[in-house]
C-alpha positions in Angstrom: 60.3 4.7 -16.9 57.4 4.1 -19.2 54.9 0.9 -18.0 55.3 -1.1 -21.3 53.9 -4.1 -19.5 50.5 -4.7 -18.2 48.3 -1.9 -16.8 47.1 -3.4 -13.9 48.2 -1.6 -10.3 47.7 -1.3 -6.4 48.3 2.5 -6.6 47.6 4.8 -9.4 48.3 8.5 -8.8 46.8 10.9 -10.9 49.0 14.0 -11.1 52.5 14.1 -11.3 53.3 17.5 -9.6 55.9 17.2 -6.3 52.8 16.1 -4.5 52.0 13.0 -6.7 55.5 12.1 -6.8 55.8 12.2 -3.0 52.7 9.9 -2.6 54.4 7.4 -5.5 57.6 7.3 -3.5 55.4 6.6 -0.3 53.1 4.2 -1.8 56.1 2.3 -3.7 58.1 2.2 -0.3 54.8 0.7 1.3 55.3 -2.5 -1.0 52.7 -1.3 -3.5 52.9 -2.0 -7.3 52.2 2.2 -8.2 51.9 4.4 -11.1 51.8 8.0 -12.3 49.3 9.5 -15.0 49.7 13.1 -15.9 47.9 15.3 -18.8 51.0 17.1 -19.4 54.5 16.5 -18.2 56.5 15.8 -15.2 56.3 18.7 -12.5 53.8 20.3 -15.3 52.7 23.2 -13.4 56.1 24.0 -11.8 57.0 23.8 -15.6 54.8 26.6 -16.7 55.9 29.0 -13.4 57.4 32.1 -15.0 61.1 31.0 -16.2 62.7 33.1 -14.0 60.8 32.4 -10.9 62.3 31.8 -7.4 60.9 30.2 -4.8 59.5 31.6 -1.5 61.1 29.0 0.3 64.4 26.8 1.3 65.4 24.3 -0.8 65.0 21.6 2.4 61.3 22.3 2.5 60.9 21.1 -1.2 62.4 17.9 -0.5 60.3 14.7 -0.9 61.2 10.8 -0.8 64.2 12.0 1.9 66.7 12.9 -1.1 68.5 16.0 -0.2 67.8 19.1 -2.4 71.1 20.3 -2.8 71.3 24.3 -4.2 73.7 26.9 -3.8 71.0 29.6 -3.2 69.2 30.2 -0.2 66.1 30.1 -2.4 66.1 27.8 -5.3 64.6 28.8 -8.9 62.6 26.9 -11.1 65.1 25.4 -13.3 66.7 24.2 -9.8 63.5 22.6 -8.8 63.0 20.5 -12.2 66.2 19.1 -12.1 65.3 17.8 -8.5 62.3 16.4 -9.2 63.7 14.5 -12.3 66.4 13.6 -10.6 64.0 11.8 -7.6 61.9 10.3 -10.6 64.7 8.4 -11.7 66.1 7.5 -8.6 63.2 5.7 -7.4 62.3 4.2 -10.8 58.4 5.9 -10.8 56.5 4.3 -13.2 55.1 7.5 -14.9 52.8 7.8 -18.0 53.2 11.5 -19.3 50.6 13.5 -21.6 47.5 11.4 -20.7 44.3 13.0 -19.7 42.1 11.0 -17.6 38.7 11.3 -19.1 36.6 8.9 -16.7 36.7 6.7 -13.8 34.7 3.2 -13.2 34.5 0.7 -10.6 34.9 1.0 -6.7 37.7 0.7 -4.1 39.8 -2.6 -5.0 38.6 -2.7 -8.6 39.2 0.8 -10.5 39.2 1.3 -13.9 40.9 4.5 -15.5 40.1 5.6 -19.1 42.5 8.0 -20.3 43.4 9.7 -23.7 47.0 10.5 -24.8 48.1 13.2 -27.1 47.4 11.6 -30.3 43.9 10.7 -29.2 44.8 7.2 -28.4 43.0 5.4 -25.5 44.5 3.8 -22.4 42.8 1.5 -19.9 44.6 1.1 -16.2 43.4 -1.0 -13.1 44.3 0.1 -9.7 42.9 -1.0 -6.2 43.2 2.4 -5.0 43.5 6.3 -6.5 45.3 9.2 -5.2 44.6 12.3 -6.5 47.2 15.0 -6.7 45.8 16.9 -9.2 46.4 20.6 -7.8 45.0 23.9 -9.1 47.5 25.9 -11.2 46.0 25.1 -15.1 42.5 26.1 -13.9 42.1 30.2 -13.7 39.6 31.9 -12.2 38.0 34.2 -15.1 36.8 37.6 -14.5 33.6 37.2 -16.7 34.0 40.5 -18.1 33.9 41.2 -22.2 36.9 40.9 -24.1 38.4 38.5 -21.3 38.9 36.0 -24.5 40.7 37.7 -26.7 44.3 36.7 -27.6 45.9 39.5 -25.9 44.5 38.5 -22.0 46.5 35.8 -20.8 45.6 34.3 -17.0 49.8 32.9 -16.5 52.9 35.1 -17.0 56.0 33.3 -17.9 58.6 36.0 -19.8 58.7 39.7 -19.3 60.9 40.4 -23.1 57.4 40.0 -25.7 56.2 43.1 -23.7 58.7 45.6 -23.7 57.8 49.0 -25.0 54.0 47.9 -24.7 51.2 48.6 -22.4 50.3 46.2 -20.1 47.5 45.9 -17.3 48.0 43.1 -14.4 45.1 42.3 -12.6 45.1 41.2 -9.1 46.9 42.1 -5.8 49.0 39.0 -4.4 52.4 37.6 -5.3 51.5 36.4 -8.7 50.6 40.0 -9.8 53.2 41.6 -7.7 55.9 39.5 -9.6 54.7 40.1 -13.0 54.1 43.9 -12.6 57.5 44.0 -11.3 59.3 42.0 -13.8 57.5 43.6 -16.6 58.3 47.1 -15.5 61.9 46.1 -14.8 62.4 44.8 -18.8 60.7 47.7 -20.2 57.0 48.1 -19.9 54.7 50.3 -19.4 52.3 48.9 -16.2 49.6 49.6 -14.7 48.3 47.2 -11.8 44.3 47.1 -11.1 43.1 45.6 -7.5 39.8 45.3 -6.3 41.1 45.7 -2.8 42.3 48.8 -1.1 46.1 47.9 -1.1 48.3 45.0 -2.3 47.5 41.9 -0.3 48.8 41.4 3.1 50.0 37.5 1.7 52.5 39.2 -0.6 56.1 38.2 0.4 57.9 40.4 2.5 60.7 41.5 0.4 58.2 41.6 -2.3 55.9 43.9 -0.9 58.0 46.9 -0.4 59.1 46.8 -3.6 55.9 46.7 -5.4 54.4 49.5 -2.8 57.1 52.2 -3.6 56.7 51.6 -7.4 53.4 52.7 -7.0 54.2 55.4 -4.9 56.4 56.7 -7.1 54.0 56.4 -10.3 56.8 53.8 -11.8 53.5 51.1 -12.0 50.3 53.2 -12.1 48.3 51.6 -9.4 44.3 51.6 -9.0 42.8 50.2 -6.3 39.2 49.6 -5.0 39.3 48.7 -8.8 37.3 46.3 -11.2 37.8 45.6 -14.9 34.8 46.5 -16.7 35.5 45.5 -20.3 38.6 44.5 -22.5 38.9 45.9 -25.9 41.5 45.1 -28.5 43.4 48.5 -28.0 42.0 49.7 -24.1 40.9 48.4 -21.1 37.6 50.0 -19.5 38.3 50.4 -15.4 35.9 51.4 -12.4 37.5 53.0 -10.2 36.5 54.9 -7.1 36.7 58.0 -9.3 34.5 57.2 -11.9 35.1 55.1 -15.5 38.9 55.2 -16.8 39.7 54.0 -20.2 43.6 52.9 -20.5 45.5 52.6 -23.9 46.2 48.6 -23.5 47.8 46.0 -25.7 48.2 43.3 -23.0 46.6 41.9 -20.2 47.6 39.6 -17.2 44.9 38.6 -15.1 46.7 37.0 -11.9 43.1 36.2 -10.3 43.9 32.8 -8.8 43.0 29.3 -9.7 41.4 26.4 -8.6 41.3 22.9 -8.5 39.0 20.9 -11.0 35.8 20.2 -8.8 33.9 18.9 -11.7 36.3 16.1 -11.8 36.1 15.6 -8.2 32.4 15.6 -8.3 32.1 13.2 -11.3 33.9 10.9 -8.7 31.3 11.0 -6.3 33.3 13.4 -4.1 31.2 15.6 -1.8 32.3 19.1 -1.9 31.3 21.3 1.2 30.1 25.1 1.9 31.3 27.8 -0.1 34.9 26.9 -0.2 34.1 23.6 -1.8 36.1 21.8 0.5 36.3 17.9 -0.4 35.3 15.5 2.4 38.3 13.3 3.4 39.5 11.4 6.7 41.9 14.0 8.0 43.7 11.0 9.3 43.8 9.1 6.0 42.8 11.8 3.2 40.5 9.0 2.2 37.4 10.5 0.4 33.7 10.0 1.0 34.1 7.4 -2.1 36.0 4.5 -0.5 39.5 3.8 -1.9 40.1 7.3 -3.7 42.7 9.3 -2.0 43.4 13.5 -1.6 46.7 15.0 -1.6 48.2 18.2 -1.8 45.8 21.8 -2.6 42.7 19.9 -3.8 42.0 18.9 -0.3 41.6 22.7 0.5 38.8 23.1 -2.0 39.2 27.3 -2.6 41.6 27.8 0.1 44.4 27.3 -2.3 46.7 29.5 -0.2 47.0 26.6 2.7 48.7 23.7 1.0 51.9 24.5 -0.7 54.8 21.6 -2.0 55.9 22.5 1.9 53.1 20.6 3.6 51.3 18.5 0.8 54.6 16.6 0.0 53.6 15.0 3.8 50.8 13.5 2.4 52.0 10.7 1.1 53.0 9.5 4.5 49.1 9.6 6.0 47.7 7.9 2.9 50.4 5.2 2.6 49.3 4.2 6.4 45.8 3.9 5.5 46.7 2.2 2.1 48.6 -0.7 4.2 45.4 -1.5 6.1 42.8 -0.8 3.0 44.6 -2.7 0.6 45.9 -6.0 2.3 42.4 -6.3 3.8 40.7 -6.2 1.0 43.7 -8.6 -0.8 45.1 -10.1 2.3 48.9 -11.1 1.4 
């Protein structure tokens, strides 16, 4: 799958998650020479999801490239999804360069030059007529900005409960990721406190998870603090600001499940205009071409900060929109 030959392609996709794969498949099926580049592994964000994670959706809604996703489960798990996307990449013989960070982009539509660095700090240069940004958001956490957040006991990602058995753990947040982490930690022997700035768990928590977390809090099996913010994290404790006043809790680990955001700095460095408080990129809703000619957006990056609007289920269709625009754009630049 490595493209050991020339470095010039028609379409270069930055980001090899499910949406990036779907875009590469659609561009390749439209007759364009296509390459994917990712700073991590194939489906890097999905790989870093909790090890026992189950999707909120059914297998057919995760399918790309018209390849069936066969699963014995009504809701597939992380391991099944990774296997599925590996097989899809192999089936389409997608050219994929993993562990290469895009440092900068030069040029314009029809002649972009990408400068990348691999894990060994070696440079790589690629040329492409058009770019598709499918960079997601999962590896850029929303930070609390409180003292102690940089301590090694603080995490913005949750993977496995085992290391936290018999430990005092604070989970910060009120959405799905916070609820799942709190429940999983509690069920595996951690003493869990959940703190959320809102008055209750968020209404978007999945319907089969919400009653579970609410019941655990109601029975004080998980200690819940609502309308609460974190003031400080120290080595052995955390200080919360609650409606009843300051509360200091014994603490060993903190999971700040406070959400994630796209790489806005990278988008702006490319010249993409970001609009409003949600920092929504400027793009053509029909072709998904940004305000920078030749640069297309796919997946959650199209929604700016509104990351709860785009998922694999709808982002997987962006490739078809982009491919349709590319047929006109690239043919007009380089007629066949």
